[in-house]
N, C-alpha and C positions, 0 to 999 in steps of 0.2 A: 422557400429554400424546400428540396428533396426529402424526404424521411428515407433514410434505411433502415427498417424494419429489421429485413432477414441478416443484411450484413451485423449489423450492432448486436443481435440475438448470438449471434454464431463469434462474434468478437467476447462477450463478457462469459459466453457460456464456456470457450475455450479456457480465458483464463481461469474460469472458475473451477475447471476440472485440471490446470496444470497445479495452483491452490490447493487442491485439494489430495494429488498424486504428492506434492509438498510437505503439508502437515502430517498426511498418512507415515512419510518417511521419518517423520521430526518424533511420532509417537500424539500429535496435535490432533485428533480422528474428529472428534466433536465441532471445534472450529473448523477443518477440513471440511467438513461435512454440511454448514451453516455460513462458510463465508460468502460476504457480497451477498447474499438473498434478496439484500435491497434494494439492486440493479435490478429487479426482473417490476418495481415496485411502479407504478404510474411515473412518479413524479421523477425518477429518476431515469427509466426506462426512456420514456419519447424524447426527454432532449438528448437522449443519449442520441437516438435515433436522427433527431432532426438535425444533431451539431457531428454525427459520425463522420470520420475522415479516414478510420483504419490506421493511422500511422501515430495515433495519442492519442490523451483524454480525451473524448468530446465536453469535457466541461471545461478545460482552455477553450478551444473555441467559443464555446457559448457567453465567458466569459468577455474573451474577443467584440464579439458579436452585441452583446447586451450587458455589457459591464457586469455579470454574476453571472454566478450557476447556482440555481435551486435544485438541480441535482445533488450538487458536493455539498451546498448546506444541507440538505437531506441525508447523503452521506454518510459524513464524520457522523454525526450526531446520533448511528444507530451502530458504528462498527469501531469497535474498541482496539483496532490493530490499526487505525489513523491516530498520531501523537497529537493529532485537532483533535479530538475527543477531550482528550486529558488536560486542557487549558482551560481554567478558574482564574476568578480573583484569589489573587496573595491574599494568603491568611494575615501576615503583615501588615498590609499596604490595600484595603480593599477597595481601591479604587484603579488598582494595577492587574492586568493578567500575567498570570505565570503559569509556565507549562509543570506538569507534577509526572513523579514518575511512572511510567509504564509497568504495568505487572510482565513477568519473563513470557508468559506465554503469550501475550497480544504484542511483543516484540518480535518472539519468535515469527509470530505469524506474518508483522510486516516485512520482513525480512522474505520470508516465501513469497510474498504477496509481491513485491517490487521487483522480487528475481521473475516472477512470474511476469509481469506486465512488462520488463523488456525484451522477454522473449514474445509477448504475445505480437507487440508495437514494432518490434527491429526485425524480429522473423530471420531470415539467413543471416545477417549481420551482426545477432548477436553473439556476443564475447563472454566469458566470463569476467570482465573487466567493463561490461555492459552497466552494471546495478551501483558501481561504485562510480560510473562516470556521470549515471543519472540524479549521483548521492549528492555529488560534489558540486555539482549546477544548483541543487536546492540547498545547500548549507547555509549558504549565505543570510537567506529569509530565513533560518529555522532559527533568532535568538530566544523564541519565544518556548523552546523543545527544553525539559530539563536535560541538567549536563549528564546524570546517568542514562539518559534513555539514548540522550543523543553518543554517548562516549559507546554506549554498546551495540547499536546501529551501525556507526562506523567501522568498530571494530569487525564485524560482521561481513560489512559490505567489501572491506580491504583481504577480510581472511577468505571470501568466495572469488577475489579477482586473483591470489595470489595459491591457494590451494584447492578452488573449484566446489562444485556443488557436494559431491558426496563425501568429502572431509569434515566443509562447514555444517552441514545438516548434519552428521552425525557427531560432530564438534555439541551443536544444538540438545541434542536429543540424549546425550551419554553424557554432558560434562551441566551445562549450562543450566541447562532446565532441572537438574537434577540438586545444583545450589541451593540452598535454601538464605 
């Protein structure tokens, strides 16, 4: 399999740039600066180069070919803007996994991350409906996400589709992140 080092590097760097820009709009400056730095680690970077396609996450291709994505396992355990980071054993049933509520600042970063990923992978085809469409496809497998996290994420995906980026990001910054 051919390694796409330069193409993968440009893709993840463009994604980080878009997330940084979005995080700055909503006032999450530090999160914008450090977002997805783990993608440059050898574990994530070289698997990304090997399974790069340019139209979707290389982690999906790695899973199809090998049955697992080591890059994803590494990534989700280090980046709090993924709801998978917030899964642990249930407090009441220690043999069952449960999703815990994400702090608002990470939900906000997740919104920006999803919008940015859609912009990168869809390119010219991107519309304000794109992040909601992507969310709706994955909603079936989100049984382990806490109800509050799922509610907030879905609200923002719908808001983005209906009202666009400026209004959604302004609401996140001026209302959502200011509520206690």
